MDAnalysis code that builds the backbone (N, CA, C; Angstrom):
import MDAnalysis as mda
import numpy as np

u = mda.Universe.empty(180, n_residues=60, atom_resindex=np.repeat(np.arange(60), 3), trajectory=True)
u.add_TopologyAttr("name", ["N", "CA", "C"] * 60)
u.add_TopologyAttr("resid", np.arange(1, 61))
u.add_TopologyAttr("resname", ["MET", "ARG", "PRO", "GLN", "LEU", "SER", "GLN", "LYS", "GLN", "ILE", "PHE", "GLY", "ILE", "PRO", "PHE", "ALA", "VAL", "MET", "ILE", "ILE", "THR", "VAL", "VAL", "GLY", "LEU", "LEU", "SER", "ALA", "LEU", "ILE", "GLY", "ASP", "GLY", "TRP", "TRP", "ASP", "ALA", "VAL", "SER", "TRP", "ALA", "ALA", "LEU", "GLY", "LEU", "PRO", "VAL", "LEU", "PHE", "TYR", "LEU", "PHE", "PHE", "ILE", "GLY", "ARG", "ARG", "GLN", "SER", "SER"])
u.atoms.positions = np.array([
    [-20.349, -108.342, -115.698],
    [-21.728, -107.912, -116.399],
    [-22.606, -109.223, -116.617],
    [-23.746, -109.224, -116.410],
    [-24.493, -110.514, -116.620],
    [-24.861, -110.436, -118.188],
    [-25.008, -111.566, -118.645],
    [-25.300, -111.631, -120.021],
    [-26.753, -111.447, -120.273],
    [-27.334, -110.844, -121.313],
    [-28.754, -110.611, -121.500],
    [-29.372, -111.699, -121.809],
    [-30.709, -111.871, -121.011],
    [-31.612, -113.017, -121.116],
    [-32.619, -112.761, -122.165],
    [-32.971, -113.749, -122.794],
    [-34.163, -113.586, -123.897],
    [-35.179, -113.516, -123.121],
    [-36.398, -113.116, -123.885],
    [-37.812, -113.275, -123.100],
    [-38.353, -114.615, -122.636],
    [-37.760, -115.644, -123.677],
    [-38.079, -117.043, -123.398],
    [-37.683, -117.512, -122.047],
    [-36.290, -117.027, -121.780],
    [-35.714, -117.426, -120.618],
    [-36.063, -116.745, -119.322],
    [-36.603, -115.446, -119.727],
    [-37.321, -114.732, -118.517],
    [-38.663, -115.381, -118.046],
    [-39.478, -115.470, -119.032],
    [-40.912, -115.643, -118.892],
    [-41.161, -117.102, -119.232],
    [-40.344, -117.966, -119.373],
    [-40.666, -119.490, -119.690],
    [-41.418, -120.075, -118.655],
    [-40.533, -120.185, -117.595],
    [-41.261, -120.840, -116.442],
    [-42.453, -120.299, -115.780],
    [-42.459, -118.977, -115.783],
    [-43.637, -118.401, -115.132],
    [-44.912, -118.585, -116.138],
    [-44.593, -118.737, -117.262],
    [-45.657, -118.876, -118.399],
    [-46.236, -120.444, -118.246],
    [-45.345, -121.401, -117.935],
    [-45.541, -122.790, -117.832],
    [-46.658, -122.767, -116.468],
    [-46.185, -122.233, -115.491],
    [-46.927, -122.312, -114.221],
    [-48.152, -121.608, -114.403],
    [-48.453, -120.692, -115.261],
    [-49.628, -120.144, -115.488],
    [-50.610, -121.092, -116.109],
    [-49.932, -121.817, -117.312],
    [-50.636, -122.693, -118.030],
    [-51.175, -123.854, -117.123],
    [-50.304, -124.401, -116.397],
    [-50.688, -125.596, -115.392],
    [-51.715, -125.010, -114.330],
    [-51.618, -123.766, -113.969],
    [-52.634, -123.259, -112.838],
    [-54.065, -123.169, -113.645],
    [-53.995, -122.695, -114.771],
    [-55.542, -122.753, -115.622],
    [-56.049, -124.005, -115.786],
    [-55.038, -124.963, -116.057],
    [-55.636, -126.279, -116.279],
    [-56.246, -126.909, -115.045],
    [-55.419, -126.479, -113.943],
    [-56.084, -127.029, -112.704],
    [-57.356, -126.252, -112.308],
    [-57.452, -124.890, -112.723],
    [-58.808, -124.272, -112.484],
    [-60.000, -124.856, -113.369],
    [-59.653, -125.038, -114.491],
    [-60.632, -125.697, -115.427],
    [-61.043, -127.070, -115.003],
    [-60.135, -127.978, -114.673],
    [-60.407, -129.102, -114.245],
    [-61.252, -129.246, -112.952],
    [-60.967, -128.258, -112.108],
    [-61.844, -128.313, -110.883],
    [-63.352, -127.862, -111.359],
    [-63.479, -127.258, -112.326],
    [-64.802, -126.868, -112.792],
    [-65.445, -127.672, -113.655],
    [-64.763, -128.512, -114.420],
    [-65.245, -129.320, -115.465],
    [-65.815, -130.725, -114.753],
    [-65.267, -131.230, -113.867],
    [-65.998, -132.452, -113.292],
    [-65.445, -132.890, -111.962],
    [-65.951, -134.249, -111.589],
    [-65.440, -134.830, -110.251],
    [-64.413, -136.124, -110.606],
    [-64.030, -136.805, -109.694],
    [-63.319, -137.905, -109.658],
    [-61.915, -137.550, -110.055],
    [-61.426, -138.061, -111.067],
    [-60.020, -137.953, -111.463],
    [-59.665, -136.430, -111.866],
    [-60.584, -135.618, -112.169],
    [-60.671, -134.351, -112.380],
    [-60.265, -133.569, -111.193],
    [-60.828, -133.869, -110.004],
    [-60.328, -133.342, -108.877],
    [-58.814, -133.619, -108.473],
    [-58.291, -134.794, -108.814],
    [-57.001, -135.097, -108.552],
    [-56.053, -134.289, -109.345],
    [-56.520, -134.166, -110.728],
    [-55.790, -133.299, -111.590],
    [-55.675, -131.747, -110.942],
    [-56.854, -131.374, -110.471],
    [-56.782, -129.808, -109.895],
    [-55.904, -129.799, -108.772],
    [-56.070, -130.577, -107.784],
    [-55.277, -130.636, -106.794],
    [-53.753, -130.714, -107.045],
    [-53.408, -131.380, -107.911],
    [-51.976, -131.530, -108.232],
    [-51.408, -130.195, -109.157],
    [-52.296, -129.725, -109.980],
    [-52.049, -128.654, -110.613],
    [-52.012, -127.241, -109.985],
    [-52.979, -127.130, -108.839],
    [-53.003, -125.921, -108.097],
    [-51.919, -126.040, -106.928],
    [-51.581, -127.173, -106.669],
    [-50.544, -127.379, -105.552],
    [-49.139, -127.040, -106.094],
    [-48.939, -127.089, -107.418],
    [-47.751, -126.888, -107.953],
    [-46.961, -125.455, -107.667],
    [-47.900, -124.423, -107.804],
    [-47.350, -123.057, -107.394],
    [-47.086, -122.971, -106.009],
    [-47.623, -123.510, -105.151],
    [-47.461, -123.641, -103.646],
    [-46.275, -124.385, -103.420],
    [-45.965, -125.373, -104.000],
    [-44.696, -126.077, -103.903],
    [-43.487, -125.260, -104.331],
    [-43.662, -124.651, -105.597],
    [-42.619, -123.818, -106.023],
    [-42.286, -122.611, -105.045],
    [-43.381, -122.043, -104.345],
    [-43.186, -121.029, -103.504],
    [-42.463, -121.423, -102.346],
    [-42.791, -122.668, -101.645],
    [-42.228, -123.197, -100.587],
    [-40.721, -123.394, -100.710],
    [-40.391, -124.084, -101.859],
    [-39.103, -124.368, -102.351],
    [-38.201, -123.149, -102.330],
    [-38.508, -121.982, -103.082],
    [-37.685, -121.060, -103.275],
    [-37.667, -120.201, -102.060],
    [-38.593, -120.118, -101.052],
    [-38.639, -119.410, -99.856],
    [-37.532, -120.174, -98.967],
    [-37.647, -121.419, -98.920],
    [-36.788, -122.179, -98.034],
    [-35.363, -122.100, -98.479],
    [-35.140, -122.270, -99.955],
    [-33.891, -121.943, -100.639],
    [-33.130, -120.633, -100.105],
    [-34.140, -119.578, -100.404],
    [-33.539, -118.173, -100.117],
    [-33.154, -117.824, -98.485],
    [-33.968, -118.590, -97.641],
    [-33.507, -118.414, -96.184],
    [-32.507, -119.275, -95.672],
    [-31.965, -120.277, -96.435],
    [-30.822, -121.193, -96.114],
    [-29.536, -120.637, -96.628],
    [-29.733, -119.605, -97.581],
    [-28.521, -118.969, -98.246],
    [-27.856, -117.940, -97.285],
])
């Protein structure tokens, strides 16, 4: 039987990804220059997570 997970364990990483995505969206709206770099990095992170976990799933 699997141990019970707390809400922090279940929703911790998705919440962090949500916060990073919101930071990316806001930085894209705020300005240019290094703000664009922040937005690209922050909005690229969920895509990298997706590719990583899809690749890990197919190799199993």
